[in-house]
Phi, psi and omega in degrees: 000136181261163174307323178300330184281344187239339186289165166277126187289154181308327183297333183251010180267124174284129176230165170238155183249145170268134000280148180198179177241165179311319184302326178301334180266325182307320178306316185277324181291329185269304193281327186256358173064028176290152175263340177198161182226127177296149182242131180236161170224130183278128177236174181298340177264005181112196185281135185238126175278129184248340179142207183231157160244125185247176176301316184299320181293321180292325186285319184288336181231064189301335184260359180272131187253331187281128182298323185300332179268357182252349182295142173246140173280136186224162177287143177238169174215163182257158186297339177274355176297158176271164174299328176293327175295316182287328177296315173303317181291317177297324184286317186288325185265346183072022182252134178273345181228123182244125175288141177255114193229136168214079191086294176256161173292122182255340176169194179224139173234139186240168179303318177302321176304311174297318172303320177298322177292326176292314182300318181287349183080013180287337175227174179298124184232025186275345183301140182269153183306317180304332180270340185259333187291149167265140179276345179270110184244132178273123183241153178223142178286140187298330183262011175289133177297142186303329176300321182282320179299321186293324180289322179297319177291324180294317177291326177284347175060037173222157194264019183209162167213128175284126185273127175250147182266194187291339175271000184077022182259150182291136176232355180173186184222126173249132179232172180301328180295317178300321181286315181298330180290344178243358180276143171254118189250140180233123173266130175076220181249023183299141181274109183243016178108178185294342186278346178290140186293141167279169184303330188274349184289141190294338182271355181265135176212162187264131164082341185222132174198098182216125169231115175056220181270004196242357183264163188246143175294132188201171177253327176224135176233129175258122178236138178299149180266001182291161185297158180307323182307336182276351186235346184283167172270113188284332187273100182275136169269125174232163178226155173257176189294342183274347176300137178274164179303314183302311182296325179289319173299326175295320179293322179298317179289319180295325183255001176055059181225159184247356177209147181225127179290144175262126185242152168237103193068239178259004191261134176287124183233348182182183180220137170253112177262165180300323178290344171291333179290333175303324184298336179270009180270000000 
């Protein structure tokens, strides 16, 4: 299977153009929950792909407004490359979205596109969960305030936490999606009422707010202080070590999740993330 068979084609890809400003990107990163946006420039010879602008570039340069100075060069791939090729590139570069370029921007391929190919049996999905899972699992106590849990995910540099109860048993899953759904984000110094943090509030910080692919560049972020139990997903999907990558990919798509705990009986022994499935190709 080739990249062309799995990618989002150029006609469906949201882009921003040079020249432009920071605000041109914010709409897509905030309202559409994109992690990055491709950048193009119209020339006399037509459209020219220049790179991407990601949340990280906006965070690292909070005072820069011009798109041309925020663009990042990123690895690209061609439409005739194989899914195995793009999976290798994603793993080596740590990128979840790879522009498909052959002179012009032809599309975008994501980790989810590769997972879908595995789920459909279009590429090898025979690897077993036991061989794909990581034994290093990020966990969070069920009574932890969400403000603290967010920092734990950020410091651990993972987009999830398996939630444990008083007995150390799995009771749910907290992800960056759960946090962003209840976080109140304010860009700049806009006045949005008394509920917005003052500079001395412990959850307000300057210039950085990033959890995996789902957080937005901001100056103030309000996160509820109630415990994790009120925001987690309580119904866990789990797999045992004999499940194949194809079966796991199907579960991820069916439940719209990016990680699944690996269990032996009732015991948590590992975690399988969507990017782990790429390792089996």
